[in-house]
N, C-alpha and C positions, 0 to 999 in steps of 0.2 A: 183866570180859568184856562186860558190857552196854554200858559206855561205848565200848569198841572197836567193838562191833557197831553202835552208834548212829552213831559217827563214819563208819564205812565206808558204812553205809546212806545217811546224809545226803549224802555225797559222790556216791554213785551216783545219787541221786534229786534232785540239785540243780536239774536242768533241769525237773523236773515241777511245781515251784511248790507242793509240799506244805507244810502248816503244821508247826510243831514238834510240835504235839499229835499229828498224824497220824504223824509219824516216830516219836514215843514209842510209840504204839500198835503200829506195825509192829515196832518193836524188841522189845516185850514178846512179841508173837506169834512172831517169828522166833527169839528166843533161848530160848524156853521149853524147846525140845528139846535145847539145848546144855548141856554141863557147865561149871562155873566154870573148869576147867583146859583148855578147848577150845583147839585149835591155831589159828593164824592162817588156815590153809587151810580148816579146818572152818567158821570164822566167815565167811570170804569165800564159801564155797560156800552157806552158809545165807543170806547177804545176796543173792547172785546169784539164789537161788530166790525171793526176795521181790520183786525188782525188777519183774517183769511184773505182780505184784499191785499194786504201788505205782503203776505206769503206768495200770493199769485203774482203780484207785481215783481217780486224778486225772481220767481221762477221764469217769468217771461223775459226779464232782463238777462238772466243767465243763458236762456235758450238763444236769444238773439246774439249775445256776445260770443257764444261758442260757435254759432253758425257763421257769423261774419265778424272776424276779429277787427277791432277798432284800431286805426292807426293815428287818428287825430287826438290831440290832448284834450282833456276835459278839465273843468274848473271845480270838480267835486272832490270829496274826500277820496283817498286811495288813488291819487293820480299816479300813473305809471305802473300800477300793480296789474299784473296779468296782461299787459299789452303785448300784442303779437306784431312785431314790425316786419315789414316785407324785405328789409335789407339783411343780407347774410354776412356775418363777419368773415374777414379774410382767412382766418385760421380754419374756419369751417368749410370754406369753398374747396380746399384741397381734399378734405375728407369726403365731401359731397361728390366731387368729380371721380375719386377713386371708387366710391360706392356705386355711382352710376355705371362706371366701366365694369365693375363686378356683376352688376345686375344684367347688363347687356350680354356679358359672356355667359352667364347662367341661362338667360333666355335663349341664346343661340344654341347652347349645349342641349337644352330641353327640346328645342325644335328638331335638332339633328337626331336625338334619341327617339323621338316620336316617329320621325320619318323612317329610321332604321327598323323600328319595331313594326311599322306598317308594311315595309318592304319584306321583312322576314315572314310576316303573317300571310302576305300575298303569295310569296314563293312557296310556302307550305301548302296553301290551297291549290296552287298549280301542280305541285308534285303529287299531292294526294289524288287530284282529279285525273292526272295522267296515268298514275298507277291503276286506278279504278278502271280506266278505259283500255289498259293494256298497251300503253305507249312507252317504249323504253326511254330512260332518262337521257341517254346520249343524243336522241333525236330532238330533244328540246333545248340542247345547248345552243346558246346564241339567239334563240327565238324570243321575241318580245311581244307583249300584249299591251294594248291601250289601257289607260287607267280605268276607263268606264266599260271595258270589254266584259262580255259574258264569258267567263273562263270555260265553263262546261260546254257551251255552244261552240266556242272557237276550237277547243280540243276535240270535240266530237267531229267537227268538220275536217280537222287535221287527220284524225284517225281514219275517216272515210277515204281521204286522198291516199293514205298509206295502203289501205285495203285495195283500193282501185288499181294501184300500181304494184300490187302483190308484194309489198314490202313487209307487211305483217299479216298473219292469218286473220280472217274475219272474226272468229270467236275467241281469239287469244286474249288471255288476261295476262298482263305482264307481272309475273311473280317469279323470282329467281328460284329455280329448283336445283337440288343437289344432284351430283352425277348419278348417285344410286337411284334417286327418284326418277330421273330421266330414263335410265336404263330399264327400270321396272315398267314405265309407261310404254317404252318402245317394245319391250317383250310382250306386254299385253296386246298392243296393236298388232304385232306380228302373229301372235297366237290366234287372234280373232280373224286374221286374214286367211288362215289355213282352212281348207275345205273340211266340211263335217264328214267324218268317216262312218257314220251310222248307216 
């Protein structure tokens, strides 16, 4: 009866990749409740009830072996198949080292590009804020700001110092005007300064 049970079980579990030891253990468990004179239908029903467990068993084994590769040899069928040894062949070490060097170079380049992008973005914020406040670009040459500095506040204080020392007019906004525009504004100012003849 056990031989018949094992044969039917191994046929139904052929796709699961179970070892013969696992099939033997499942046969022992499944046939324990059957009598020696059990009918073929009873044996088939008992085997069918074990198939989901066999599938679950194989799924668990697969999960464990993929999570933790086994390096010690086993005495079951399929010895050596799918083993993941921790030793690296000599021919692969050279490739691995060159690959590690390439990865380190790429990481360094990536870090430098990110830093450059952040510096450019910060420089643009400073230039835009200075233009908005009317501070000429040449007055910012060589001026540095702390990484955590409030740019708007720092430049506002700097502008106030310039105004206090009469280096820029209080209401000036720094926009480059053409010579014609400048002459027109000077003419308007001169015309407004003339006395009213009415």
